[in-house]
N, C-alpha and C positions, 0 to 999 in steps of 0.2 A: 664807749658802751658797745656791747656785743650786738651784732645784727644777725638775725636768723630768718631766712625766707619762709621756713615752716611756720614760725610764729607770726610773721607779718602777713602771711596769706591765710591765717586762721586755721591751719591744718593741724597744729600741735600746740598745746597749752601746758606741757609739762613744766616748762620754765616760766612760771606765772609771775615772777618778779623781773622779767627780762627788761622791762622798760625803765627800771631804776639803775643808775650807775652803781658799780660795785661798791663804792664808798658809802653810798646811801643804803644799799642792802645791808652792809655790815653794821651801820649805825642803827638801822631798824631792828636787826636781830639782837644787837646788844641791849637795846631798850626793852625788847620783849623779854629777854632773859633776866634782866634786872627786875622787871615787874613780876615775873614768875617767882623769883627768889626773894622778893621783898618780905621783910619781917623775919627772915632767917638769920640775920646778923652776919651777913657776908663781910669779911674784913677787907677783901680786896678783889676787885674785878680787873684782871690783867688785860692788856690790849689784845684784840682778836687777831688770830692768825689766819691769813688767806693765801691763796695761790693764784695760778693763771685763771682768767675768766673764760678761756676757750681751750680746747684740746687737752683737757685734764682727765677725762674719764678713761679708766682702763677696762671697762666692762660694758658690753652691749648685750641687751636681752631683746631680741627681735622676734616678733610674731611673724610667722611665714604665711603670707596671704596670696591672693590671686589664684593662678592656675599653674600647672606644671610647665606649660610652654611660656608663661609670662609671670614668674613669681615676683613677689614684692616682700621685702624685709622691712618691717616697720610697725605701724599701728593702723587701727581703723580710725579714720578721720571723723570729724563732727558730722559730716554728711553721709556717713556710713560706707564711704569708699576707702580702699586701701591707700595708705600713704607710705612711700619709701622714705626711711630715715637714714639711708646710707651716707648722706652728706651732712648729718647733724654736726654742727660746729663744736659740740662738746667732745667729740672724738678726735684724736690726732689724725693728721692727713693720711698716714699709711693705713690706719685702721679704716678710714672711710674708703680707701681704695680696695682693701680686702673685702669689705662688706659688699661692694659692687661686684667683685669677683665671685663672691658666694651666691649672689643672685644668679649669675651665669652658671655656677656649679649646679644649683638646684635644677635649672633648665636643662643642662646637659645630662644630669643623672635621671631626669624624668620622674622625680619624686613629687607626687601631688600634695600640695598644701592641705592641711586638715581644715575642714569647714565645720565649725561648731553647729551651725543651723541644721546642716544635713547629716552630721555625724559621719562624714566620709572624708577620705584622704589619709595621709600618713604623717607628713612633716608638720609638727606643731610650732616648734621654736628653733632658732639658731642662737646659741649663747657663745659669745666670744670674749676672751679675757686676754689682755695684753700686759706683758711685763715691761715696765718702763725702762729698767736698766739695760735691757737687751733688745727690746722690740720684738721678742718672741711671743708666740700665741698658744693658747689652749682653746680648742674649737669643739663644741658639743652640738650634736643634732638630737633634738627631742622628737621621738617618733611614737606613733600610736601602737605599733606592733613591730615584730621582727621582719616583716615582709619586704621592707625597702632597704634593708641593710646591704644586700648584694649589689643593688644599684649604686649605693654610696661607695662601697668598696671598689667597684669597677671604675668609677670616675675619680676617685681620690688621688691616684698617682699623678695625674695631670695637674691637679690643684697643688699638690706638694712640690711638684717640679717648678711651678710658677711662683709658689710662696714657700720656700724652704724655712722661712721664719716660723711656720706652724710646726710646733714640736709635739703637741699632744692633741689627739683626735679621739673622741668617744661618741658613742650613741647611748642616749638614755631612753628607756622604754616607759612611757606614761600612757597606759591604756584607758584611764578614766575619762569619761566624757564630761570634762569641765576644764576651766581655765587654770588648772594646776600646773605649775611651772615644770616640775620634774617628778619622775617615779623612783622606785627603789632600785631598779636594775640598771647598772652602768656597764657598757661593753666597750672596751678600749680597742681602737683600730690601729694604734701605734704602740711600739715597744715602750716608749716613755709614758708615764702615768701622772707625772707632776710637772708643773711649770715653776721655775725658780724666779723669784723676785728678790731684790736686795734693797733694804732701807737702812741707811746710816751704817753700812758695812755689815749688817745682819742679814744672812740669807733666810728667806721665808719661802715656803713651798705651798703652791696652790694646787689643790685637787678639785675635781668637778663639784663635789658637794660641800666643800669647806668654805665658810664665809671669809671674805677678804675685802678690805677697804677699797672703795672705788676711785679715790682721789690720791694718787701716790705722793704728790708733793706735800699736801696737807697732812696726810697720814704719817709721813716721815717726821713732820714737825710735832705731831701728837705724841708719837713714841719717844722722840727726843726729850720732850718736856716731861713726860712721866719718868723717864730715866733720871733726869736732873732732879726732880722732886724727891724721888726715892733715894738718890745719892745724899741729899741733904739730911734725910731721916736716919741714915746709917743703920738699917735693920740687919739683924743676923739671919732672920727667917721671914719669908714672904709667901703669901698665897696669891695666885693669879686666877680668879674665878671667872667663868665664861671666857676662857683664855683663847678660844679659836685656834689659830695656827701658832699661837705662842708669842705674838708680837711684843706684848708688854713684858712678859717674863724674860724673854730672851734679851731684850734691851737692858733690863735691870740686873741681869745675872752677875755681871762683873762687880756689882756693888753689894751683893747679898751672898751670904754663906750658903743658904739653902732656899730653893724656890720650888714650890709645888703648883703646878698648873692643872686646872680642872675644866673639862669641856665635854658636853654630852655627845658631840659628833665624833665618832671614832676616826673618820678620815682626817679631820683636823688635827687630832692628837697624833696620828701617824706623821703628819707633816711637821708638827712641833718637835717630835722626837728626832726626826731627820735633821732639822736645823741645829738642835743641840749637839748631835753627833758630828755634823759638818764643822761646827765651831770648836769641837773638842771639849765641850763643857760637861762636867760630871756632877754639877751641883743643882741640876734641874731634874725634876721628875714630873711626867705628865700622865694623867689618867683620864679615861673616857667615862665620866660619871656626871650625874646631875649636880650642879653646883650647890643648889639649896640643900639637897639631900646630903651631900658631902659635909657641908658646914654643920648641919644639925647633928650629924653623927660623930663630930669631933669632941674630944675632951677639952675643957677650958684650959687645962694645963699645957696643951699643945698649940695654943693659938699663937701665931706669929706677931711680930711688932707691926707689920704692915700688911694690909689686905687690899688688893686691887680688884675691882669689879668692873666688868665691861659687858653688861647684859644686852639682849635684843631690845627692840622698841618698847616692849611691855614693862621694862624696868626689872628690878630685883624682887619686888613684891614684899608683902608684909612679913612673911615667915623669915626671909633672909634678913630683913631689917631688924627683926627681933633678935636673931642670932648674932648679928654684928653688934647690936647694943649690949647683949649679954656677954659676948666674948671680950669686948672693949679693947681691941688692939690699940696701940699708940696712935696709929693713923690709918685712914682709909682713903684710897685714891679711886674715885668713881668716874669712869668714862661713859658718857651717855650720848646716844644718837636721838634722844627724844626728851627735850627739856621739860615737857609736861609730866612725864612719869618720873623724871629726875626730881622735880620739885616735890612730887608726892612722896617719893622715897625719902628724901632728905628730912621731911617733916616727921618721919617715923623712926629715924635713927637717933637714939637718945644718948646724951652725954658728950656730944661733940660740938666744937666750934668749926665753922667753915672758914678756913684760913685764906683760901684763894679760889677763884673761879676764872677759867679762861675758855673763850669760845674759839672753835676751829671751824672755818668755813668749808666744810667737806662737800657741801652741796650748793654751790653758787647758783643764783637766779631762782632759788626756791626759798621758802620760809624755813626749811630744815637746817639744823646745825648740829655739830658735835660739840660736846662740852666736857671739859675736864675739871674736876673738883677735888680739892684737898681738904679732908676733914681731920682735925687733930683733937684727940681726947682732952677734955677740959682740964683734968687734973695733971696732965703732962705738960701743960703750958706754964704752970707755976714755977 
């Protein structure tokens, strides 16, 4: 069982299931999922997929606290005092070391942490993303204004000399006086603007504002499973809605004649296109559009045999559930990071049997889980 001094000292409660062994966590999540989906006629719950219990996270979102001469990267503790989370055991060892170096960087650069109470200071967050296959990093500084950029640029060469694994550095400007993570403006301080990751031999590119899974080992399993399910279905055409950087579509492309990926975030679409180009694939097309709007605007005659949906926590919603029911593709593969909204959506999709459900433990030590569901149109089962 994982031990964490932050948890044992009562300074951080993010991992609220930490006292349970990983096997018990998986059993509890599986029972919760089966309860949520009871009455929906699930034909098979497959064994859950898990990964390491420590060192698995590829992303750190650190609030910058304290003062310029003594910065702290972490959170506000229950007693109202800053807590450094640089040694959080969810991060790989090298990532912990880099986070400590970044505390020193802030001190050397003399950038004052932003203080919400007084609406003063500059540096709000440090966001760090690690590529598992290479150990390379994307580093972002979220600032209140442009005034501290010069100080960051002056100090940056020494950091990059110490940590050549940092390949992408950017500054995000978030001027609003609230705990919003990022603003609209992104300024790159390196020539490189994307970080490459590789899952199952598929190159995926991470840009500052594009969503990316936080657990590479389990995410690789998720994409592999979706690829295998789609291969069984043998579709000639597929839609990948809420496609992000294209993970599902790119994994399935070798088994489908034509793949269309839809994602509202333009930066994610740029990454997906780069991946397709890198792989030399010409049977994928990606567009920066609203997934629900795209589906509603399509003619039923153009509907593919398989539709993959991978929505944010809010789920796909009633409108898209109605569109999927009306389109009636042969199969729907639904990847969800929120079993509650998943259950709600499944109840609204009509005409389908739930052939299989599988839990992916993307977020160990918490109640959260990723779930993959295969829905098959009832008349196609005969």
